[in-house]
N, C-alpha and C positions, 0 to 999 in steps of 0.2 A: 255386517261389516264392521262397522263400529266398534263392536261388542269385540272381536278380535283385536282391535287396538287397547282398547284397556287391558283385557287380560296383556299383554304384553307389558303393558305399564305397571298392573297389580304384580307380574313376575319381579321388576324391578323392584318395587315398594318392598318386596319381601325379602329381598338381599341386602337392602340396607349398605347402598352404596353410595359413597361420596361424589362429588361431581367432576373430578378428574378420575376416577376408578372405570378402569376399561370394563364394559359390557361383556359377559358370560358370551360363546360362540353360541351355542344352541338357543339365545334369545335373540343375539346378532342374527341368524339364519332367519328366525320367524320373521324379524324386522323386515328384510331383505324380500322375503318373499312376498309379504303384505304389500311394501310399497310399487314390487313391480307389476301386481295386480292393479294399480288403482286406474291406469290406462285403460283398462275394461268398463270403468264408469262413464266413460263417453260414449258407449253405446245405451245405456239407462234410458229408457224415455218415460216419463210419468204424466200423464192426461191430466189435463188442470179440469174439464169436462168431466165428470162420472153420473153425470144424473140424465137418461135419458130425457125427450120430450113428454114422450107418453106414459108414464109414470103413473100406476094406480096404486101401488103401494109400497111403503120404505123401510126396512128391518133393520136395526146394527146388530151384529155377528161378532162376537170376541172370542178369543183364543189365547190362554195361559198356560204358561209351562217354568218349569225348574230343574235347575241339577246341579250338578258340584262347580261347574264354573260360571252360570248366572241364572238369572230368572225375567222373564219376560212376556211382552203380550202384544197382538195384535188387534186390529177392530177392521171389518168389512162394511161397506155398505152393501146391503143387498137391494136392488130393487126388481119390483115386480111390473112388467109391462103385460100390454096384451100379449100373449102369445109367446111371450121372451122373458126371463130372469138375468139380471146384469149382478154379478160382482165383482167388485171394486177392492182396493186394499185403500183405508182412508185413512190412519194412522198405529206407529208401533212404538212402544218403548220398552228398553232393557236395561238391565242393571247386572251389574258383577258382583258374584257372590260373596259377603264379607269374609275377611282374612280368617278372622274367628269359628273355628269350625262346628258346623250348621247340618242338623239333618236333612236328608233329600227331600223329607216331610213338610220342613217347614218350611225350605225353601218352593217348595212347590206353594205353601199357602202365602208366603210372599208374591209370588207371581197372579196369585188369585187375588189379594188385595190391590196390588197397580192395578191387573184388570178393571175391578171394579170402581176405582177412582178415575179411570180411563173413562169408562162407560159412561159414567153417571157425567163427566167433564160434556164429552159430546153429545149425549143426549141433550143438554142445555141447552149447549150451543145449536144444536140443530133443532128442535120441537119448533120454535117459532117459524122457521121456515117451511119444514118437508112434513112435521106432525107423522113422527114415527108411529109405527104400529105394535113393533113391541121392541123388546130390547131381550137378548139370548147371552148367555156366557157359559162358555165350554171348557173343562178342565180332561186332562187323561189321569189324574191324580183319585183313585179311589178313595182314597182316605183323607182327601180336602173335604170330597162328598158325604164324607162319613161326619166330618165335622160340622159341616155346616147344617147338617141334621141333628146333631146331636145341641140337646140344650145346653147354655153356653156358661151354667153354672154348677153342672158338669166335668167341664175340661178344665185343665190345669190354666192358669192367670196369660201365660205367654200367649196361648192358644187362643182362649175364650175373649178376649179382647181383641182379637184380628177377626175371629167369627162374627162377633159383634158388629164391627165396623163394615163388614162384607154386605152380609145382612142388610143394613142399614141402607147402602146403596142400590145394592140391585137385590131383589126378594128372591126368595130359595126356590120358589118353582121356575124361575129363569134359569138356572142353573139344570148341566146338562153333562157327561160323561161321554168321551169321544177316546175311540181309541190312538194312541201314540203314533200311528205311521199317518195318521189322517187330522194331525195336529201341526198347523203350520207354523204356531207360536213353540216350537222344536228347534226351529230356526234363530229365534230372538234370543234363546236361553243357550245355544251351543255356540252361534257365530256363524258363518257364511265367508267364503272368499267371496272376491269379485266375480270370477268366472262363474264358480256355483249360482249367485245372485240371479245375474241375467238369464240362468237357462233355468230356472225353479219357477215353472208354473203355478205350484203351489201359494209360494210367497205372495203373488201379487193377484191372484184370484180365489184365493182357498181353493179347500176341496172340493171336487170336483160334483159332490152331491149336495153343493150349495145352491148350483142350478136346478136341483129336481124342487119339487113339492116335496112342504115339511113332512108330510104322511111319510117318504121313502127316503128321509136321513137312517142312517146307520148310528143313531145315538140310544142313549137311555137315562132315564132318572131313577135307576133303581141303586141303592145304595149297597155297598160291596162291603162284607166285615170281616176282619182278615181272622184267621185260626186264633192267634193270641188277643184278639178283642181289639177296638179303637184304640190307638196311642193317645199320649199326654190326656188321659182322661184321670181325675183326682182317683184315688184311693181310699175307699168308708173304712174305717176300724172295723175290727170282727171279734167280737168278744167268743173266746173260746174254754173258758173257763167259770161255773160258777164262782169261784172268790173274786173274780177278776172285774164283776159285776161292778157296774157304779150307780148311783142313785140317779135315776130317772128325774127325779123332781131336786132342783135347788133353791134354794130361799132366793129369790132376785135382792130384797130390801139387804139382806144379810152381805149379799154380793158386790151391792152398790157401798156400802159401809166400809168394805174393808180394799176397795177398787180406788175409791176416791181416798183424798187427804185434806178436804177441804167443805164444811159443813154448806156452805151454798151452791156448789159445784153437786152435791148429793142432792139437795132437796131438790134442786130445777131439772137434774136428771131423772129425777123419780115424777116430778110434776110433767115430764115431757113422756113419759110412758105412762102415765094417767091421762096424758090427752090422745097419746096414738091408741088405747083401747078405745075412747070416746068414738074416736074415728072409725075403727074399725067397725063397730056398730053403728056408723052412717051417722055419728053426732056430727056434721062439719063445724069448722070453727073459722072463718075470717082472720082471726087476729092473729100475725105472727108472731107476737110476745108473749110471753106467760102473764096471767092475770094476777094480782093479788090473791083472788079466793082459791086459784089454784096452788100457787105455793102456799096456800095457809093448809088447804087438805093436805099436800104432800108434807109439811110438817106433824098434820095430825096423823097421816099413817105411818111415820117414823116412830112417834111417840109412841103409839099404839105397841107397834111393832117390839119395843125394847121392853117396854112395860108386860106384853104376853110373856115375854122369856124371862123377866127377871122376877117377876110381881105377881106371875098366875094364883098363887093361893090366896094373896092378899085380895085381887079384883075378885076373885071366888067368895072371899068370907066378906065382902062389902058387899056383894049383891044379893047375901043369904040374912044379911045383918047378924055376923056373927065378928068375935072378937079378933082384929089380926095380931101379929107378930109386935111385940114390944117396941121396937124399931119406929114402926110403922104407925102403932095405935094411938102415939104420944102427938102425931101430926095432923090427927082429925081428919082420914082421908076419906073423898065420896067420888063418885063417877056423875061426870058430867052428861050432856045429851048425846056426845059422840061416845060414851063409853072410855074415856081419858082418864086416869087415877090422878086428882089435883088433891092439894094441901089447901085444908081449912084454915083460916086465919082470922085476927081478931079485927080486919080491917074494913069489915063489911059494910059499915057507915060512909066509909071514906069516895069521897070523887076519884078515886083511885080506876085505870082501866080492872076489868074481869080478870085480864091476865095478870096483874101485878098483886090481886085480892087474893084470889086462887090460884098458884103457880103449879104448873104440871111435873109431878114425881118423875125424878129417872135415878137410876143408879148410878153408883162411883165406878164401877167398873164397865159401864156401857161404851163402845166404841162411839155412841153419838155424843155421849157427856162430853166426851174428849174433844171431839171435834167441836160443841158447840162452845166450850171454854176454848178453844183457840180462835174459833173466828170473832168472838168479842171480844178477844186479846187484842187483836190486828184491827178490830173495826174501831176501835176506841185508842188509837196508838199507842198501842202496847201501856196501858195502864198496870197499876200495880197490884197486888194479890187482894186486898182491899175495897179498894174500889172497882177490881173485877167482880168478886162476889154482888156487891152492891146491883152492879148491872144484872146481873145474869137473875138475882134473885126476883127481879119486875118479872121474869117469865117462867123459871125454872125452878123448881128447887129440886138439888142436887146432894143424895145424900153424901156425906162427907167431903164437903166441897174442898174444905181448906188443904185437905192433903190432896185433891186431885188438882188446883189451881197451881198447888207448891209442884206438883210433878211435872204440869204442862210447861209453865213457867221456866223451869231449870233448862226446858229443851229448846226454848225459844233462841236464835241462833243473833236476833238482832239484840235482844236483851242482853246477852251474855256478853259482848263483843262491847256495848256501852254500860258496861257497870262493871268498873274495877272496883278494888277494895279501897275502900277511904278509914283513913284513921279520922275516930272522933275527938274533937277536944272538951274538957272540962268546963258545962254551961256555966254564966254567970244569972245572976239574978234578972228577971225578968223587968224592964220597965212599965213604968204606971201605964200609958197607953195600951199596954197588950195585955192587963190583969183588970181593965176599966170598961164596961159594958159603954159603948158609943153606936150613934147611928153609923151603919155602912159606908167607908171610903170617907168620915169626917175627920180621921187621921192615920195619914198613909207614910208609906215609905216609898224612898224613888229610889230606884236605880237603873245603868245602861248596860246592854247587851250588845256584844257586837265585838268586830261586825261582820254582818252577812251581805254575801254577795250575791247583788242582782242583776237581770238584764235587761237594756231599755224596751223592748219588744220581742216578739214571737218571732220575729225572721233568724235565718240565717245569720251567722255571725254579728250576733247586735250587740253594740257596746253593753261594758259593764260597769260598775257602780258599788259604791260600799253605803249599806242602810245600816242603822240602829234600832234596838228595841228599846222601849222605855217602860220599865215594868214599873208598877204603883201597886204596892199591895195595902190594904187595909188592914191596921193594925189591933182593931179588936176580933175580927172575923177571918183573918188570912184568905177574903176574897182578891181577886186579881184583877187587874186591867193591865191590856197590853196594847200601846200607840207603837208605829211605826215613824221612823222620822228619818232624815236624809242625811243629817249630818250633826257633829255637835257642839252645834251653836248656840248660844243664849236665845237668838230669835226661834230659832225652829223648838228650842224644848217649850218656850212659850207657847209657842203655838198648839205643841202637844197639850201642854196644860190645860187649854182653855177647851183643847176638844174633850177633854177628861171633866172638866167642870161642869160643860154641857148637858153631857150623859150621866153623870154619876152624882151631879149637886156638889155646891161649893165645900172644900175641905176647912178645918178648923187649924190643925198640926199637919208640916210635913217635913219629914227628918231624911235626910241624904247625907253622901260623903262632899267630901271636899274638892270635886271636881271641879275645873273652870268655868262649865257651862251651867252648874249649880249655883256655882258665887255669880256668876254675870246675873243670875236669873233674880236673886236674892237681893242685890243692888237696886236691881230695875226694879222687881217691886217694890222696896224699902221708898226710891224717889217718886214712885206714884203715889204710894201711901202718904208721903210727906205731902205731894202737891195736892191730892185731894183733902188733907185734913186742914190744907190753910183758908178753903171756902166755906160757900155758909154754912150755918148749923145743920139744917135740914139733912145736906148732903155729907157732913161733917160727922151727924150720928149715925146715918146709914153704914159709911165706908167703916165707920169704927166697928160697928158690927161684924163686919164680914172681913175684917182683918183676919190675914193667914202670918201663923206664925210659924218660923219656917228658922227648926234646928238643925245643927251640920255637928257630923261626928266627927272626933277627933282624928286631924291626918294620919295618915298609912294604920289606920284600926279598923277596916273592916270587919273585923268581929262582932263590932257596937250595932252593927246592920246587919244582924244575921236572917230577921224574916225576910227582906227582901234580896239580901244574896238567895235565902232557900227559894223563893220567887223564880229568879232568873234560872238558879239550878232545877225546878219542875218545870220548868217553859224550853228549857235546853234539853230537856230527856224525851220529850216527844218529839221536839224538830229533830233532833240527830237523828230519830227512828225513821219518823216518815219521810222528809226530804233529803237529808246523807248530802251527796255529793254535789244533788243535781242543784241548778242555777235556775231560779225561779224570776218571773213579771214581779213588780212591783203591787199589783193586782194579786197576783197567786200568793205570795208573801204573805200579804194583808189579809187574805180569806185563810191561810192558812195557821196566822196566829189567831184570828177571830175563833177556829176552832180548840185551837190551843186554849186558849180563854175559856170558853165551853164546857172543856173537859177537866180543866182543872178546877172552877168552880161547881162544877160536879160531885166534889169527893165527898164522903160522908164525915157527918160532924162527930160520931163514934164509931166506937167497934161494935163490931156486927157480929151476932150469935148463930149457931147454925140450930136453936132451940127456936122454933115459933112463938110460943107463949112470951119470949122476951124477944121481940122484934120490937125494936125502937121507932115512934111512931114519928119521932124529930127526923130521921132518916126518908120517909117517905114524904114528909113537908116543905123539905130540905129539896127532895127532884122535885116537887110540885111547885117551889118558890124559883126554881132555874127552868121549869118548862115555862113557865109566865114571865122568865127573865127580869125576875123582882127581886134582887138579892136582898132586900130589906127583909123577908122570911128567914133568913139567916139569923141576922140580930135578934129579929123578937123572938124565937125561939131559944137562942142562947140567954138573951138575957132574963 
C-alpha cells in the first residue's frame, strides 16, 4: 500500500513541478482513490504473538519479485508444531524502481539482493532465541536463478557484484524457483490497494502449500537457460582468421618496462610477481613488505633480460672464451655467478663494494637504462650530468651514458623550469687562497641566502617565520658547510660560526661581503682578541696562534666573492627542485640542508671518462671520503 503512494510521488518528480504548479488530473485522481481507501486500514489486525507454544521446528521463508514499477520481498516464519504447521508474515520491504530505465531482469536481481539482506538480518536477530533450522529463498525469475548458478567472473561487472553479495548472505543451495502465481512478493513489487490488502490471504499467510510438507511443495532448483543464452554474460573474443592471431606469449618483463615510468616501481612490481610465483609453489611468506634480497633478485632479472636482448652474441662469446666486438672487448667483460655481464676495472685491490669495482653492463638504447638515469637523477635531488654519471657508474656501466644523460635531463620538467639562460661575465684572476693548497675549511668564504619561510610546528595553520642559510665554502677545495640561522643578527651569526668551528675545526681566514651582521661579528671578534691579548703570556700566545683573519670585499662588489656566491647558487639549485613552494618545519629544513650539503660535497674532483682504462682513482677515493664523513680526503689527494 505504501508503494502506491511512493509511485504517485515519483510521478510528480518526473514532471518536475514547482511548489505552486497544479497537479495533473490523472495523478490527482490516483491520489483521491488512495486517500479514500485509507479507512480500510482500521480493519487490519496483525497478531503480536505468532509463535505457538508447542513449536518443534522454525524456518524462515522469503519471496522476492521485481517489476517495472518497483521491487520488494516478504518473509514468513514457518512454525512446525505437533500435527500442525503455522505460517505468518514476519517482515516485508518494497522499493520504487529507479527513474533511469532498468531491465526487468536487473530489477528481479535487485529484489533478490533485498531479500538476501533482510533474510540475513532476521536470521541473526532470531537465531539466539528460536534456533532456526533452515532459511529458504524463492524467486520467480529463472534468469536470476541462472545468474546465481553461474561463476561470477563470467558475468558482467554490474551483475557479478550483486551475485557475489547474494551468495555471501544466502547460500545458493537455499534458492528455489516458484511460479509467479504463487509468489506473494508480486504484491510488494506492484502494490495493493487497502481493500485488496485486507482480502489477500496470500499476503498474510503466504501460498497455501507452505502449510504442507516440504516434499509436496511445487518448487524446483532446476536452472532454465533461455534460448539466446544467459544474459549479462561477458563475451569472449573469437579469432576467425589466421592472420589475426595474437602471440600467446608476451614477455612480462618487457611489458613491465613499457608500462611503468619509474625504475623503482618496475623493480618492486617484478619482486611482487616473483614472490607470488613462490607462494604458488607453497613457499609461504610472513613478511608483508619486500626484502632487500627480493629487490636484488628483481634487479638481477631485469638486467639479465636486457643483456640477453642486446648482448646475446657477446654473452655467447664470453662463455666460449672468444673475442667480443671491439666496443665491448675493451671493457674486459666477464660473467658473474648469476650469469650477468660485468665490466672489469683496475680497482680490484680497492676496498670499494664489488658493484663499484665490477659494474653491470647495460646498453644505451635500453628502456631500463633510461629508467635508471631518471631514478638516480631524482633520487640525488636533480643533480647535474657529471655527478649523475659518477653516481651511476658505481653500479652500472651504460654504453654512451653521456648522450643518454643529456637526452634524459633535457626531458626533466623540473630542471627545465628552474634553469633559465644566464650570461657568463669575464672572470678575473683567482685570489691566493683559491690556488694554494691548505687544510680543508681553514680558509673559507661566507655568505647568507634567504629568507626562507618555515613553520613553527606540523599542526594546521601553524605560525610561520623567516630563516636564513649561512653558506660557508672552503676556498681551497670548494667543500660546502650549511648552517641554518633564525635571523641576520650578529649573535645568530656568531652562534653559527661556533657550530661550524666545533664540527670543522678552527679556520684561519674568513672572507665575506660588507653585510651588517658580518661587520658586527668582525668588531666583536676584534674586541675579544684585543681583550685576550692583554692577559697572561701563555694565554696571549695561544690566542695569537688561533687568531682569525677577517677580510671583507669592497661594498657593492659581489663578484669578488664568486666562490661563495656560486655555493649559494648550488644550494638553491637542489633546494628549489625538492622543496619548491612547500613550507617546512625548522627540523625538516635543517634535515634538507644536511642532505643538500652531502650531495654538494659528493661532486667529483675532475671530469669523468667513458673509457674504463682512464678511470680516475681520485674520484673513488673522494666518494670514500664522503662515505666516511671526512672531507680531509679531498684535500689530501688534491695536494
